[in-house]
VOPAGU-2260 file (C-alpha; in pm, 1 decimal, decimal comma):
REM VOPAGU-2260
SITE   aa  ch    i         X         Y         Z
SITE  UNK   A    0    1611,1    2719,4    1456,4
SITE  UNK   A    1    1344,7    2466,0    1271,6
SITE  UNK   A    2    1012,6    2610,1    1158,4
SITE  UNK   A    3     720,6    2642,7    1409,2
SITE  UNK   A    4     463,2    2356,1    1382,0
SITE  UNK   A    5     127,7    2434,0    1330,9
SITE  UNK   A    6    -162,2    2144,3    1382,8
SITE  UNK   A    7    -499,8    2120,2    1261,5
SITE  UNK   A    8    -711,2    1915,9    1513,0
SITE  UNK   A    9   -1102,3    1840,8    1543,9
SITE  UNK   A   10   -1357,6    1582,9    1496,1
SITE  UNK   A   11   -1450,9    1390,3    1145,9
SITE  UNK   A   12   -1616,0    1576,6     875,5
SITE  UNK   A   13   -1549,1    1937,9    1019,5
SITE  UNK   A   14   -1324,8    2048,4     745,3
SITE  UNK   A   15    -963,5    2010,8     840,9
SITE  UNK   A   16    -836,8    1869,3     514,1
SITE  UNK   A   17    -986,6    2168,5     321,2
SITE  UNK   A   18    -856,0    2426,0     552,3
SITE  UNK   A   19    -511,5    2240,5     519,5
SITE  UNK   A   20    -532,3    2241,8     145,1
SITE  UNK   A   21    -646,4    2623,3     151,9
SITE  UNK   A   22    -352,8    2703,8     365,5
SITE  UNK   A   23    -106,6    2535,8     159,6
SITE  UNK   A   24    -262,2    2628,6    -170,0
SITE  UNK   A   25    -199,4    2287,7    -268,3
SITE  UNK   A   26    -473,0    1968,5    -268,9
SITE  UNK   A   27    -227,9    1774,3     -54,3
SITE  UNK   A   28    -477,4    1603,2     156,7
SITE  UNK   A   29    -785,4    1441,1      43,4
SITE  UNK   A   30   -1108,4    1573,5      59,0
SITE  UNK   A   31   -1423,5    1377,2      55,5
SITE  UNK   A   32   -1753,3    1405,7     212,8
SITE  UNK   A   33   -1706,0    1037,6     382,4
SITE  UNK   A   34   -1601,7    1086,0     717,1
SITE  UNK   A   35   -1277,2     958,5     848,7
SITE  UNK   A   36   -1084,9    1001,3     524,5
SITE  UNK   A   37    -760,7    1151,1     671,2
SITE  UNK   A   38    -612,1     897,3     912,1
SITE  UNK   A   39    -236,5     965,5     963,0
SITE  UNK   A   40     -58,5    1320,7     991,1
SITE  UNK   A   41      -8,6    1521,8     684,5
SITE  UNK   A   42     272,5    1755,8     677,9
SITE  UNK   A   43     327,2    2088,4     477,2
SITE  UNK   A   44     516,2    2390,0     462,0
SITE  UNK   A   45     281,2    2709,2     435,2
SITE  UNK   A   46     410,4    3084,0     378,3
SITE  UNK   A   47     239,8    3385,0     499,9
SITE  UNK   A   48     359,6    3754,0     508,4
SITE  UNK   A   49     721,2    3615,1     440,0
SITE  UNK   A   50     736,4    3387,8     727,6
SITE  UNK   A   51     692,7    3002,7     678,7
SITE  UNK   A   52     582,2    2723,6     900,0
SITE  UNK   A   53     509,4    2327,4     912,2
SITE  UNK   A   54     124,3    2279,7     891,8
SITE  UNK   A   55     -16,4    1925,2    1022,9
SITE  UNK   A   56    -352,0    1759,4     902,2
SITE  UNK   A   57    -469,5    1509,6    1149,3
SITE  UNK   A   58    -783,2    1265,8    1139,8
SITE  UNK   A   59   -1083,3    1344,2    1311,4
SITE  UNK   A   60   -1115,0    1247,8    1669,0
SITE  UNK   A   61   -1443,5    1126,5    1804,2
SITE  UNK   A   62   -1630,8     936,5    2077,2
SITE  UNK   A   63   -1738,3     666,2    1873,2
SITE  UNK   A   64   -1559,0     339,2    1852,3
SITE  UNK   A   65   -1488,8     331,3    1467,3
SITE  UNK   A   66   -1208,9     119,4    1293,3
SITE  UNK   A   67    -892,0     303,4    1339,1
SITE  UNK   A   68   -1028,3     534,6    1611,2
SITE  UNK   A   69    -749,5     435,1    1864,2
SITE  UNK   A   70    -479,8     506,2    1643,2
SITE  UNK   A   71    -630,7     842,6    1499,4
SITE  UNK   A   72    -630,6     943,6    1859,3
SITE  UNK   A   73    -279,0     854,7    1917,5
SITE  UNK   A   74    -181,2    1042,2    1579,7
SITE  UNK   A   75    -386,6    1370,5    1706,6
SITE  UNK   A   76    -208,5    1328,6    2057,0
SITE  UNK   A   77     138,0    1304,8    1878,2
SITE  UNK   A   78      59,7    1614,0    1664,7
SITE  UNK   A   79     -45,4    1844,9    1959,4
SITE  UNK   A   80     267,5    1732,7    2124,5
SITE  UNK   A   81     468,9    1830,7    1791,6
SITE  UNK   A   82     260,8    2135,3    1763,4
SITE  UNK   A   83     376,7    2511,6    1874,3
SITE  UNK   A   84      34,6    2625,3    1772,8
SITE  UNK   A   85    -291,5    2426,6    1741,2
SITE  UNK   A   86    -590,0    2531,5    1501,5
SITE  UNK   A   87    -899,1    2363,6    1651,8
SITE  UNK   A   88   -1159,9    2321,2    1368,7
SITE  UNK   A   89   -1551,3    2289,6    1452,3
SITE  UNK   A   90   -1854,0    2312,8    1209,8
SITE  UNK   A   91   -2049,4    2625,6    1237,9
SITE  UNK   A   92   -2354,1    2469,3    1072,9
SITE  UNK   A   93   -2383,3    2153,5    1319,9
SITE  UNK   A   94   -2301,9    2359,9    1655,2
SITE  UNK   A   95   -2106,9    2230,3    1974,0
SITE  UNK   A   96   -2109,2    1847,3    1952,1
SITE  UNK   A   97   -1994,9    1589,9    2228,4
SITE  UNK   A   98   -1687,9    1513,1    2021,3
SITE  UNK   A   99   -1600,9    1878,2    2009,8
SITE  UNK   A  100   -1628,5    1897,4    2387,5
SITE  UNK   A  101   -1424,5    1594,1    2413,1
SITE  UNK   A  102   -1144,6    1763,5    2205,7
SITE  UNK   A  103   -1140,0    2079,6    2387,2
SITE  UNK   A  104   -1104,3    1886,3    2694,4
SITE  UNK   A  105    -801,6    1760,7    2547,5
SITE  UNK   A  106    -660,5    2093,4    2437,4
SITE  UNK   A  107    -709,8    2259,0    2797,4
SITE  UNK   A  108    -457,3    2018,3    2937,5
SITE  UNK   A  109    -219,4    2176,3    2661,2
SITE  UNK   A  110     -23,5    2495,1    2750,7
SITE  UNK   A  111      -9,9    2607,5    2388,4
SITE  UNK   A  112    -175,3    2860,2    2198,2
SITE  UNK   A  113    -475,7    2729,5    2049,7
SITE  UNK   A  114    -700,0    2891,5    1795,4
SITE  UNK   A  115   -1081,9    2807,8    1756,5
SITE  UNK   A  116   -1179,2    2798,0    1404,9
SITE  UNK   A  117   -1579,4    2786,3    1313,5
SITE  UNK   A  118   -1595,3    2642,9     995,8
SITE  UNK   A  119   -1841,3    2650,7     680,5
SITE  UNK   A  120   -1973,1    2999,3     782,2
SITE  UNK   A  121   -1979,7    3170,6     486,6
SITE  UNK   A  122   -2152,8    3509,2     520,0
SITE  UNK   A  123   -2456,4    3716,6     709,8
SITE  UNK   A  124   -2668,2    3548,5     933,7
SITE  UNK   A  125   -2420,8    3238,1     962,6
SITE  UNK   A  126   -2154,8    3412,8    1150,8
SITE  UNK   A  127   -2364,9    3452,8    1459,0
SITE  UNK   A  128   -2351,2    3079,5    1476,1
SITE  UNK   A  129   -1995,2    3114,8    1603,2
SITE  UNK   A  130   -2090,2    3261,2    1921,5
SITE  UNK   A  131   -2204,8    2916,2    2059,8
SITE  UNK   A  132   -1833,5    2793,2    2076,4
SITE  UNK   A  133   -1747,1    3050,5    2338,2
SITE  UNK   A  134   -1899,2    2761,5    2550,9
SITE  UNK   A  135   -1589,7    2536,7    2501,3
SITE  UNK   A  136   -1366,6    2789,3    2697,2
SITE  UNK   A  137   -1077,9    2824,2    2416,3
SITE  UNK   A  138   -1112,5    3191,5    2350,2
SITE  UNK   A  139   -1299,5    3408,2    2079,1
SITE  UNK   A  140   -1426,4    3195,3    1806,9
SITE  UNK   A  141   -1318,8    3234,6    1469,0
SITE  UNK   A  142   -1540,7    3249,5    1185,2
SITE  UNK   A  143   -1395,3    3076,7     846,2
SITE  UNK   A  144   -1504,2    2904,0     545,9
SITE  UNK   A  145   -1242,3    2637,1     447,2
SITE  UNK   A  146   -1430,0    2616,0     107,0
SITE  UNK   A  147   -1436,9    2987,5     -16,4
SITE  UNK   A  148   -1153,2    3097,3     206,8
SITE  UNK   A  149   -1338,4    3325,2     395,8
SITE  UNK   A  150   -1126,1    3436,3     747,7
SITE  UNK   A  151    -834,9    3234,7     631,5
SITE  UNK   A  152    -642,0    3523,9     603,8
SITE  UNK   A  153    -723,9    3645,7     970,2
SITE  UNK   A  154    -637,3    3290,8    1077,7
SITE  UNK   A  155    -278,4    3294,7     928,5
SITE  UNK   A  156    -261,2    3653,0    1065,3
SITE  UNK   A  157    -297,5    3546,9    1399,7
SITE  UNK   A  158     -58,7    3265,1    1370,0
SITE  UNK   A  159     225,1    3472,3    1221,0
SITE  UNK   A  160     171,6    3686,6    1536,7
SITE  UNK   A  161     223,3    3392,2    1746,4
SITE  UNK   A  162     512,6    3282,6    1550,9
SITE  UNK   A  163     861,9    3361,1    1736,4
SITE  UNK   A  164    1116,9    3603,7    1555,5
SITE  UNK   A  165    1403,7    3361,9    1565,9
SITE  UNK   A  166    1543,2    3327,2    1233,5
SITE  UNK   A  167    1388,3    2987,9    1037,5
SITE  UNK   A  168    1553,3    2746,8     810,6
SITE  UNK   A  169    1470,0    2511,4     559,1
SITE  UNK   A  170    1621,9    2154,5     545,0
SITE  UNK   A  171    1751,9    2245,9     183,8
SITE  UNK   A  172    2037,4    1981,5     169,6
SITE  UNK   A  173    1802,8    1716,8     325,4
SITE  UNK   A  174    1776,8    1394,5     135,1
SITE  UNK   A  175    1445,5    1347,0      22,7
SITE  UNK   A  176    1344,7    1002,7      -4,2
SITE  UNK   A  177     990,7     825,8     -53,7
SITE  UNK   A  178     860,8     462,4     -36,0
SITE  UNK   A  179     647,8     293,9    -314,4
SITE  UNK   A  180     492,3     -19,3    -383,9
SITE  UNK   A  181     192,9    -226,2    -433,4
SITE  UNK   A  182     -73,4    -222,6     -66,4
SITE  UNK   A  183      64,6    -424,6     183,6
SITE  UNK   A  184     428,4    -448,4     126,0
SITE  UNK   A  185     511,0    -301,3     471,7
SITE  UNK   A  186     592,8      78,9     347,7
SITE  UNK   A  187     449,3     184,6     658,1
SITE  UNK   A  188     607,5     -34,7     873,7
SITE  UNK   A  189     944,6      43,8     706,6
SITE  UNK   A  190     871,1     417,8     756,9
SITE  UNK   A  191     810,8     344,6    1138,0
SITE  UNK   A  192    1112,0     141,7    1156,3
SITE  UNK   A  193    1347,1     411,5    1014,2
SITE  UNK   A  194    1174,2     671,8    1251,6
SITE  UNK   A  195    1192,3     427,2    1536,3
SITE  UNK   A  196     839,5     566,0    1639,3
SITE  UNK   A  197     492,1     480,1    1540,8
SITE  UNK   A  198     479,4     811,8    1300,5
SITE  UNK   A  199     198,2     652,2    1074,8
SITE  UNK   A  200     -51,5     397,9    1113,8
SITE  UNK   A  201      56,9      19,4    1074,5
SITE  UNK   A  202    -214,1    -230,6     989,1
SITE  UNK   A  203    -250,7    -560,1     807,8
SITE  UNK   A  204    -559,9    -443,1     602,9
SITE  UNK   A  205    -451,3    -383,4     283,1
SITE  UNK   A  206    -480,7       7,2     154,7
SITE  UNK   A  207    -468,3     142,0     504,1
SITE  UNK   A  208    -225,2     425,9     404,6
SITE  UNK   A  209    -409,2     660,0     155,9
SITE  UNK   A  210    -234,8     962,2     183,2
SITE  UNK   A  211     134,6    1070,6     159,9
SITE  UNK   A  212     311,4    1172,1     468,0
SITE  UNK   A  213     589,6    1394,6     460,6
SITE  UNK   A  214     858,1    1355,7     780,9
SITE  UNK   A  215    1138,7    1518,9     845,8
SITE  UNK   A  216    1444,6    1355,3    1064,0
SITE  UNK   A  217    1821,2    1354,4    1138,1
SITE  UNK   A  218    2031,0    1074,1    1159,4
SITE  UNK   A  219    2407,4    1095,7    1235,7
SITE  UNK   A  220    2383,0    1449,3    1161,5
SITE  UNK   A  221    2231,9    1414,0     806,8
SITE  UNK   A  222    1899,9    1563,9     749,4
SITE  UNK   A  223    1627,9    1348,8     582,8
SITE  UNK   A  224    1276,8    1371,6     484,5
SITE  UNK   A  225    1093,6    1056,5     406,9
SITE  UNK   A  226     727,1    1029,0     229,9
SITE  UNK   A  227     518,5     726,2     274,0
SITE  UNK   A  228     277,7     714,8      27,8
SITE  UNK   A  229     -27,9     503,8     -48,3
SITE  UNK   A  230      11,7     151,1    -210,4
SITE  UNK   A  231      13,2     193,1    -579,8
SITE  UNK   A  232    -230,6      -7,6    -798,2
SITE  UNK   A  233    -264,7     -82,7   -1157,0
SITE  UNK   A  234    -458,2     178,6   -1306,9
SITE  UNK   A  235    -728,8     -53,2   -1463,9
SITE  UNK   A  236    -773,7    -174,9   -1098,0
SITE  UNK   A  237    -834,4     158,2    -923,0
SITE  UNK   A  238   -1196,4     172,1    -889,1
SITE  UNK   A  239   -1293,8     400,2    -555,5
SITE  UNK   A  240   -1251,3     779,1    -570,2
SITE  UNK   A  241    -985,8     719,6    -261,5
SITE  UNK   A  242    -788,4     502,3    -483,5
SITE  UNK   A  243    -768,6     751,9    -734,8
SITE  UNK   A  244    -665,0    1027,7    -495,1
SITE  UNK   A  245    -417,0     809,3    -346,7
SITE  UNK   A  246    -245,1     719,1    -680,2
SITE  UNK   A  247    -209,5    1118,6    -746,5
SITE  UNK   A  248     -65,0    1174,8    -400,8
SITE  UNK   A  249     182,8     893,0    -447,6
SITE  UNK   A  250     270,7    1042,4    -797,0
SITE  UNK   A  251     327,4    1393,8    -621,4
SITE  UNK   A  252     521,1    1214,9    -360,6
SITE  UNK   A  253     758,4    1094,4    -621,4
SITE  UNK   A  254     784,0    1414,3    -808,8
SITE  UNK   A  255     919,3    1592,6    -464,5
SITE  UNK   A  256    1133,8    1296,9    -403,1
SITE  UNK   A  257    1522,0    1272,4    -512,5
SITE  UNK   A  258    1525,1     902,2    -439,5
SITE  UNK   A  259    1265,3     641,8    -449,7
SITE  UNK   A  260    1236,0     294,3    -240,4
SITE  UNK   A  261    1082,8      31,4    -441,0
SITE  UNK   A  262     990,8    -193,5    -167,0
SITE  UNK   A  263     918,9    -554,0    -248,3
SITE  UNK   A  264     759,6    -834,3     -36,4
SITE  UNK   A  265    1038,6   -1097,4       7,4
SITE  UNK   A  266     767,6   -1339,8     155,6
SITE  UNK   A  267     573,9   -1331,6    -171,8
SITE  UNK   A  268     833,4   -1235,7    -421,8
SITE  UNK   A  269     796,9   -1021,5    -737,0
SITE  UNK   A  270     474,7    -961,5    -897,1
SITE  UNK   A  271     380,0    -784,5   -1235,1
SITE  UNK   A  272     218,9    -514,5   -1010,6
SITE  UNK   A  273     556,6    -427,3    -869,6
SITE  UNK   A  274     687,2    -366,4   -1206,1
SITE  UNK   A  275     389,4    -160,9   -1301,7
SITE  UNK   A  276     467,6      30,3    -958,6
SITE  UNK   A  277     805,8     139,2    -999,8
SITE  UNK   A  278     735,7     293,9   -1396,4
SITE  UNK   A  279     602,1     612,8   -1223,7
SITE  UNK   A  280     937,5     650,4   -1085,4
SITE  UNK   A  281    1151,3     557,9   -1384,8
SITE  UNK   A  282     936,4     825,4   -1582,4
SITE  UNK   A  283    1044,8    1097,8   -1388,3
SITE  UNK   A  284    1403,3     990,6   -1380,7
SITE  UNK   A  285    1439,5     935,1    -996,6
SITE  UNK   A  286    1707,7     765,2    -820,4
SITE  UNK   A  287    1606,5     404,8    -713,1
SITE  UNK   A  288    1696,9     175,8    -423,2
SITE  UNK   A  289    1514,8    -139,8    -433,5
SITE  UNK   A  290    1438,8    -277,5     -91,0
SITE  UNK   A  291    1328,3    -629,9     -29,8
SITE  UNK   A  292    1127,1    -618,7     295,1
SITE  UNK   A  293     989,1    -898,3     551,1
SITE  UNK   A  294    1320,0   -1100,7     482,7
SITE  UNK   A  295    1285,1   -1237,2     855,1
SITE  UNK   A  296     986,7   -1443,6     701,3
SITE  UNK   A  297    1185,8   -1582,1     417,9
SITE  UNK   A  298    1336,9   -1964,8     468,3
SITE  UNK   A  299    1698,5   -1915,8     372,8
SITE  UNK   A  300    2024,9   -2091,5     316,8
SITE  UNK   A  301    2355,3   -1974,2     180,3
SITE  UNK   A  302    2216,9   -1889,9    -167,7
SITE  UNK   A  303    1886,9   -1738,1    -103,2
SITE  UNK   A  304    1975,8   -1389,4    -106,5
SITE  UNK   A  305    2170,0   -1411,9    -399,4
SITE  UNK   A  306    1920,5   -1617,2    -583,4
SITE  UNK   A  307    1662,2   -1361,3    -498,9
SITE  UNK   A  308    1910,1   -1061,5    -596,8
SITE  UNK   A  309    1945,9   -1262,8    -931,7
SITE  UNK   A  310    1550,7   -1289,6    -994,7
SITE  UNK   A  311    1561,3    -908,2    -929,2
SITE  UNK   A  312    1808,1    -841,8   -1173,5
SITE  UNK   A  313    1636,8   -1055,9   -1427,1
SITE  UNK   A  314    1284,4    -902,7   -1405,8
SITE  UNK   A  315    1416,9    -539,3   -1352,1
SITE  UNK   A  316    1702,5    -538,9   -1636,8
SITE  UNK   A  317    1621,8    -157,0   -1664,3
SITE  UNK   A  318    1732,7    -101,5   -1306,3
SITE  UNK   A  319    2049,1    -299,1   -1314,1
SITE  UNK   A  320    2182,5      18,6   -1144,4
SITE  UNK   A  321    1977,1      19,7    -839,1
SITE  UNK   A  322    2135,2    -112,9    -521,2
SITE  UNK   A  323    1936,4    -392,6    -350,5
SITE  UNK   A  324    1880,3    -404,9      11,4
SITE  UNK   A  325    1736,7    -680,7     214,3
SITE  UNK   A  326    1591,7    -614,5     568,3
SITE  UNK   A  327    1280,8    -650,9     800,9
SITE  UNK   A  328    1072,3    -353,2     890,4
SITE  UNK   A  329     917,6    -576,0    1167,9
SITE  UNK   A  330    1236,0    -687,9    1343,1
SITE  UNK   A  331    1418,3    -358,2    1223,0
SITE  UNK   A  332    1719,4    -596,4    1101,9
SITE  UNK   A  333    1944,0    -457,1     840,1
SITE  UNK   A  334    1717,4    -107,2     859,9
SITE  UNK   A  335    2049,4      67,5     928,1
SITE  UNK   A  336    2205,0     -46,7     569,6
SITE  UNK   A  337    1976,0     204,5     407,0
SITE  UNK   A  338    2137,7     495,6     534,7
SITE  UNK   A  339    2491,4     434,9     349,8
SITE  UNK   A  340    2286,5     342,9      53,2
SITE  UNK   A  341    2080,9     661,7      80,0
SITE  UNK   A  342    2379,6     884,0      99,7
SITE  UNK   A  343    2554,2     683,7    -178,7
SITE  UNK   A  344    2252,9     729,7    -398,2
SITE  UNK   A  345    2221,3    1097,5    -304,4
SITE  UNK   A  346    2595,1    1195,7    -422,0
SITE  UNK   A  347    2532,7     992,3    -748,2
SITE  UNK   A  348    2226,0    1166,5    -824,1
SITE  UNK   A  349    2419,7    1506,3    -775,4
SITE  UNK   A  350    2731,3    1407,5    -893,3
SITE  UNK   A  351    2897,0    1652,5   -1158,5
SITE  UNK   A  352    3185,9    1528,6   -1359,5
SITE  UNK   A  353    3454,0    1748,9   -1523,2
SITE  UNK   A  354    3435,0    1830,8   -1914,0
SITE  UNK   A  355    3783,3    1719,6   -1953,2
SITE  UNK   A  356    3741,7    1402,2   -1762,9
SITE  UNK   A  357    3409,9    1308,6   -1930,3
SITE  UNK   A  358    3533,1    1371,7   -2280,1
SITE  UNK   A  359    3854,5    1134,2   -2181,5
SITE  UNK   A  360    3614,4     870,8   -2117,3
SITE  UNK   A  361    3374,1     914,2   -2411,9
SITE  UNK   A  362    3654,1     933,4   -2675,3
SITE  UNK   A  363    3823,5     615,5   -2513,9
SITE  UNK   A  364    3491,2     414,0   -2525,7
SITE  UNK   A  365    3476,4     537,2   -2914,4
SITE  UNK   A  366    3823,3     396,7   -2952,0
SITE  UNK   A  367    3738,9      55,3   -2791,3
SITE  UNK   A  368    3423,4      12,7   -2942,3
SITE  UNK   A  369    3300,7     195,3   -3274,1
SITE  UNK   A  370    2928,4     297,3   -3320,8
SITE  UNK   A  371    2775,2      36,9   -3576,9
SITE  UNK   A  372    2632,0     144,8   -3887,7
SITE  UNK   A  373    2266,4     261,2   -3822,2
SITE  UNK   A  374    2015,4     454,3   -4021,9
SITE  UNK   A  375    2243,0     520,1   -4303,0
SITE  UNK   A  376    2542,2     625,1   -4105,4
SITE  UNK   A  377    2822,3     578,8   -3827,4
SITE  UNK   A  378    2779,4     767,4   -3520,2
SITE  UNK   A  379    3072,2    1006,1   -3433,9
SITE  UNK   A  380    3089,3    1164,6   -3074,4
SITE  UNK   A  381    3277,1    1510,2   -3109,6
SITE  UNK   A  382    3227,9    1651,1   -2737,4
SITE  UNK   A  383    3049,7    1574,5   -2434,3
SITE  UNK   A  384    2952,3    1792,1   -2123,2
SITE  UNK   A  385    2721,2    1759,1   -1839,2
SITE  UNK   A  386    2444,6    1995,5   -1857,7
SITE  UNK   A  387    2254,0    1896,9   -1545,9
SITE  UNK   A  388    2250,7    1722,2   -1231,3
SITE  UNK   A  389    1948,7    1508,6   -1057,0
SITE  UNK   A  390    1966,4    1332,6   -1258,1
SITE  UNK   A  391    2326,3    1369,8   -1408,4
SITE  UNK   A  392    2234,5    1471,4   -1785,6
SITE  UNK   A  393    2500,5    1432,8   -2046,4
SITE  UNK   A  394    2479,4    1624,3   -2381,2
SITE  UNK   A  395    2652,7    1485,3   -2706,4
SITE  UNK   A  396    2750,7    1665,4   -2988,7
SITE  UNK   A  397    2736,1    1405,6   -3293,2
SITE  UNK   A  398    2753,8    1441,2   -3650,3
SITE  UNK   A  399    2383,7    1292,4   -3657,0
SITE  UNK   A  400    2140,9    1197,8   -3373,6
SITE  UNK   A  401    1977,8     965,4   -3628,8
SITE  UNK   A  402    2275,2     724,1   -3600,2
SITE  UNK   A  403    2265,6     675,0   -3258,9
SITE  UNK   A  404    2167,0     319,5   -3179,7
SITE  UNK   A  405    1991,8     231,4   -2844,7
SITE  UNK   A  406    2267,3     -36,2   -2813,9
SITE  UNK   A  407    2551,0     196,6   -2835,3
SITE  UNK   A  408    2371,7     419,7   -2604,0
SITE  UNK   A  409    2337,3     167,9   -2361,6
SITE  UNK   A  410    2719,7     102,5   -2392,4
SITE  UNK   A  411    2810,9     454,2   -2361,5
SITE  UNK   A  412    2622,7     449,6   -2013,1
SITE  UNK   A  413    2774,5     146,4   -1893,8
SITE  UNK   A  414    3136,0     290,5   -1943,6
SITE  UNK   A  415    3023,5     600,4   -1764,6
SITE  UNK   A  416    2919,0     354,0   -1471,2
SITE  UNK   A  417    3234,1     189,0   -1465,5
SITE  UNK   A  418    3426,3     485,4   -1429,6
SITE  UNK   A  419    3195,3     764,8   -1203,6
SITE  UNK   A  420    2977,7     668,9    -901,5
SITE  UNK   A  421    2634,9     660,5   -1057,9
SITE  UNK   A  422    2507,9     388,2    -809,4
SITE  UNK   A  423    2125,8     411,2    -804,7
SITE  UNK   A  424    2072,6     688,8   -1026,4
SITE  UNK   A  425    1956,1     691,7   -1413,7
SITE  UNK   A  426    2186,6     889,7   -1671,1
SITE  UNK   A  427    1994,9    1107,1   -1922,7
SITE  UNK   A  428    2185,5    1127,3   -2230,3
SITE  UNK   A  429    2057,2    1370,0   -2488,4
SITE  UNK   A  430    2223,0    1441,3   -2868,6
SITE  UNK   A  431    2261,6    1756,9   -3050,1
SITE  UNK   A  432    2413,8    1774,8   -3379,9
SITE  UNK   A  433    2772,4    1894,5   -3438,0
SITE  UNK   A  434    2781,6    2253,8   -3579,5
SITE  UNK   A  435    3100,3    2286,0   -3796,0
């Protein structure tokens, strides 16, 4: 049984994202005084009284014809459809608004439990402000303060009481991956193509996606979680506070992922910014797949793909282990090739090698190519063992770690890749001095 889904709905700037973060105990959603910051649905897992549920944050719904409002309403409607329980958030300091009345009319058509939260109510006299919200006809208003945590426990108690008693299971074996890249390379379009639905807002305006969006799905019996991220910019070019928040969210998305899809724009080619973006993933030792998007816009002949691949290998010499996928999110051509790559790379990322086989390869490598003299000595490897997976981490017991030249370490890594499936995954090699 999948987790119960709880959606947070309301008009702009009523504190939905603050409540979302408060419930999760994590600053997953961007919180700012500027109305309309949250556009897409954000997903998170919350736990209360030993039970867990999926929490969705949504963009603010309003009557005014503001940018992206049509898409925001669509996202909110999808969240309402997905939800088992709805938290309708209002602003107790402002009172009932025409936007609140519009949202309440939407919710009256839904045959699902709705909890009416009157936010920004701290203590004392302000609590009486909540009574005004009875007129919305959605039951007893619950006074809360997302900023201070007042009343949130009461809300969660009611949520848990509404949860069904069936056993809930987590997607512990799901292949978790995220999409990174500079702005406007088509990450959101690719996410939609993967999910075969309008799960995230797509726009030609650079920087549309500001948050990281976690979406679980199943394909051919395999569970996945895809995380779409805001386009990463060079640190020196992050001027606005929202861009800074988005970069932090992207970093967190990479941390939560096992596999990172580096999305490039096939029509534009490789830029310096593309090289910078992937450093976040390599620093965290994540498995990587290089995805060339917008391939439908490229004038092609029989050598175009191989030529572009050679350019990628030249520009990304440190990613020579990463598979390259050419596709078009717009036409969905070759999108299915991603799934085979994801499964192969996921298996490689979790590969564990028998100690005996590992030592056979390492000893044979030493026989075939002896280590060079370096730092006043020659490296000798006595024993090898794999100590971790995700990524595969090999510990070498040697005469002196100072004798290891980087080129020889690279040689050993290549020998391992020639022998075992390490497609798409980095290999960490650690050294320790052999005790006689």
